[in-house]
C-alpha positions, 0 to 999 in steps of 0.5 A: 965179320968185323963189318957185321960187328961194327954194324950191330954196334952202330945199330945199338947206338942208334936205337939207344939214341932214338929211344932215350926218354928225356926229362922233357918228354915226361913233363906232359905226364905230370900235368893232368888234362882235367881241371877241378871244378873251382878252376874250370870257369876261372877264365870266364869273367863274371860279367860274361858268365852272367850274360850267358846265364841270362841268354840261356834263360831267354832261350828257354822261355822263347823256345818254339813249339816244335822244340817242346814237342821234340823234348817230350818225344825224347823222353818216350822211347817208342816216340824217339824210335819212330822219330828216327824213321819218320821225323819228330812231328810225325812221331809226336802226332802219333804217340803224344798228341792223342794222349794230351788231347784225350786228357 
């Protein structure tokens, strides 16, 4: 009986020691994982930001024809579904090329 009492006391102490929530474990809850809009791009220098915008404009200008076709097909739900089965070129030919040539 004494051993059972001693074992239960030791088990209670072990549970209390292992489940104790210290102040250090609460520090992660104090900091929000989300940044506000003003601080979101603070780590990017202005010159890098300008260069990234310029490269994006260049990419938009010299986009290949199949990319324009794919974007047009993404806006039309039936074309998008057909593209999942047969590919974007076939879907564009079936749904959108006829409409554009007919106009």
